[in-house]
PyMOL CGO cylinders between C-alpha atoms (Angstrom):
from pymol import cmd
from pymol.cgo import CYLINDER

trace = [
    CYLINDER, 2.66, 36.25, 22.15, 0.13, 36.95, 19.40, 0.3, 1, 1, 1, 1, 1, 1,
    CYLINDER, 0.13, 36.95, 19.40, -3.56, 36.74, 20.35, 0.3, 1, 1, 1, 1, 1, 1,
    CYLINDER, -3.56, 36.74, 20.35, -5.58, 34.16, 18.43, 0.3, 1, 1, 1, 1, 1, 1,
    CYLINDER, -5.58, 34.16, 18.43, -8.51, 35.33, 16.29, 0.3, 1, 1, 1, 1, 1, 1,
    CYLINDER, -8.51, 35.33, 16.29, -10.51, 32.29, 17.32, 0.3, 1, 1, 1, 1, 1, 1,
    CYLINDER, -10.51, 32.29, 17.32, -11.48, 31.12, 20.79, 0.3, 1, 1, 1, 1, 1, 1,
    CYLINDER, -11.48, 31.12, 20.79, -10.69, 27.63, 21.99, 0.3, 1, 1, 1, 1, 1, 1,
    CYLINDER, -10.69, 27.63, 21.99, -14.38, 26.77, 21.77, 0.3, 1, 1, 1, 1, 1, 1,
    CYLINDER, -14.38, 26.77, 21.77, -14.54, 27.85, 18.12, 0.3, 1, 1, 1, 1, 1, 1,
    CYLINDER, -14.54, 27.85, 18.12, -11.49, 25.76, 17.25, 0.3, 1, 1, 1, 1, 1, 1,
    CYLINDER, -11.49, 25.76, 17.25, -12.86, 22.66, 18.96, 0.3, 1, 1, 1, 1, 1, 1,
    CYLINDER, -12.86, 22.66, 18.96, -16.27, 23.08, 17.30, 0.3, 1, 1, 1, 1, 1, 1,
    CYLINDER, -16.27, 23.08, 17.30, -14.64, 23.35, 13.87, 0.3, 1, 1, 1, 1, 1, 1,
    CYLINDER, -14.64, 23.35, 13.87, -12.52, 20.24, 14.44, 0.3, 1, 1, 1, 1, 1, 1,
    CYLINDER, -12.52, 20.24, 14.44, -15.52, 18.26, 15.67, 0.3, 1, 1, 1, 1, 1, 1,
    CYLINDER, -15.52, 18.26, 15.67, -17.51, 19.33, 12.63, 0.3, 1, 1, 1, 1, 1, 1,
    CYLINDER, -17.51, 19.33, 12.63, -14.68, 18.15, 10.40, 0.3, 1, 1, 1, 1, 1, 1,
    CYLINDER, -14.68, 18.15, 10.40, -14.88, 14.72, 12.03, 0.3, 1, 1, 1, 1, 1, 1,
    CYLINDER, -14.88, 14.72, 12.03, -18.52, 14.39, 10.96, 0.3, 1, 1, 1, 1, 1, 1,
    CYLINDER, -18.52, 14.39, 10.96, -17.51, 14.36, 7.30, 0.3, 1, 1, 1, 1, 1, 1,
    CYLINDER, -17.51, 14.36, 7.30, -17.77, 18.02, 6.31, 0.3, 1, 1, 1, 1, 1, 1,
    CYLINDER, -17.77, 18.02, 6.31, -15.14, 18.82, 3.71, 0.3, 1, 1, 1, 1, 1, 1,
    CYLINDER, -15.14, 18.82, 3.71, -12.27, 21.15, 4.47, 0.3, 1, 1, 1, 1, 1, 1,
    CYLINDER, -12.27, 21.15, 4.47, -13.36, 23.55, 1.72, 0.3, 1, 1, 1, 1, 1, 1,
    CYLINDER, -13.36, 23.55, 1.72, -16.87, 23.84, 3.18, 0.3, 1, 1, 1, 1, 1, 1,
    CYLINDER, -16.87, 23.84, 3.18, -15.52, 24.50, 6.67, 0.3, 1, 1, 1, 1, 1, 1,
    CYLINDER, -15.52, 24.50, 6.67, -13.13, 27.16, 5.40, 0.3, 1, 1, 1, 1, 1, 1,
    CYLINDER, -13.13, 27.16, 5.40, -15.92, 28.99, 3.60, 0.3, 1, 1, 1, 1, 1, 1,
    CYLINDER, -15.92, 28.99, 3.60, -18.29, 28.70, 6.57, 0.3, 1, 1, 1, 1, 1, 1,
    CYLINDER, -18.29, 28.70, 6.57, -15.83, 30.00, 9.18, 0.3, 1, 1, 1, 1, 1, 1,
    CYLINDER, -15.83, 30.00, 9.18, -13.77, 32.33, 6.99, 0.3, 1, 1, 1, 1, 1, 1,
    CYLINDER, -13.77, 32.33, 6.99, -10.43, 30.62, 7.46, 0.3, 1, 1, 1, 1, 1, 1,
    CYLINDER, -10.43, 30.62, 7.46, -7.79, 29.50, 4.98, 0.3, 1, 1, 1, 1, 1, 1,
    CYLINDER, -7.79, 29.50, 4.98, -7.02, 25.92, 4.03, 0.3, 1, 1, 1, 1, 1, 1,
    CYLINDER, -7.02, 25.92, 4.03, -3.59, 26.30, 5.61, 0.3, 1, 1, 1, 1, 1, 1,
    CYLINDER, -3.59, 26.30, 5.61, -5.13, 27.31, 8.91, 0.3, 1, 1, 1, 1, 1, 1,
    CYLINDER, -5.13, 27.31, 8.91, -7.40, 24.27, 8.89, 0.3, 1, 1, 1, 1, 1, 1,
    CYLINDER, -7.40, 24.27, 8.89, -4.78, 21.64, 8.22, 0.3, 1, 1, 1, 1, 1, 1,
    CYLINDER, -4.78, 21.64, 8.22, -6.45, 18.35, 9.17, 0.3, 1, 1, 1, 1, 1, 1,
]
cmd.load_cgo(trace, "trace")
């Protein structure tokens, strides 16, 4: 099984931040992930 680049804590923090109204594009730039990775 492939190891994830992000820890569970990082993933949860990103999802919680997305719930506060931050746009997907801003989150992707901030955390260095692609739009496809952050499919909300």
